[in-house]
C-alpha positions, 0 to 999 in steps of 0.5 A: 500499500506505500504507492498510495501517497496522500497529498493535501493539495492546498490547506488554508488555516481558517482566519476571521478578522472583523471588528472585535475591539470596536464591538468590545468597547462598544459592548462594555459600555452597554453593559456597564449601563445594566451592571447592578441592575435592581429587580423590584416591583417598580423597575418589573417591566424596565428590568425584563425588556432590558433582559430581552434586549441584552439576549437579543444581542447574545443571540445576534453574536452567536448567530454571527458566530455559527454562521461564520463557522458554517461558512469556514468548515465547509470545505473541511465538511466536504474533505471529511466527506471524500475521506469518508468515501475512500475509507469505505472502499478499503473496507469493500475489500479488507471485509471479505478478507477479514471474514475469510480470515476468520473462518480459516482461523476457526477452521484451523483451531478445530483441526489442531483440537481435533488432533490434540484430541486424538493424540491425548486419547492415545497417550491417555489409553497408554498410560491407563488415565481417564480420558475425559478429565485429562482431555478436558484439562488438556483442551483448556491449556492449549487455548 
């Protein structure tokens, strides 16, 4: 399999430039206004509106992150899917071979077990041993 040499023709690390500093400064100012806000009977309506507004901003940021990530990882997803297709092609050949190897090994072990059993019966008979005990013990030790 050394003939297969996989070469990455072009890889570019994902990089996103956005107005982080500007957003951070603006966000700090906005959030500073709401720090220490006290939830009371008189401020219930305003506090709930504030929470809703802040959550909208938070969701907007998260949506931006998810959409940007989706765009950036699109080529990685295509690459992974292509590799999975090639990986399955190996399995199409490996699986039948593995099945044959397992079957071969099962037959080989069974043949070996039969030969050992015959040999043990001969030895047990020659030395007048209890065949059943000797055969079971020896077969367990052999495998």
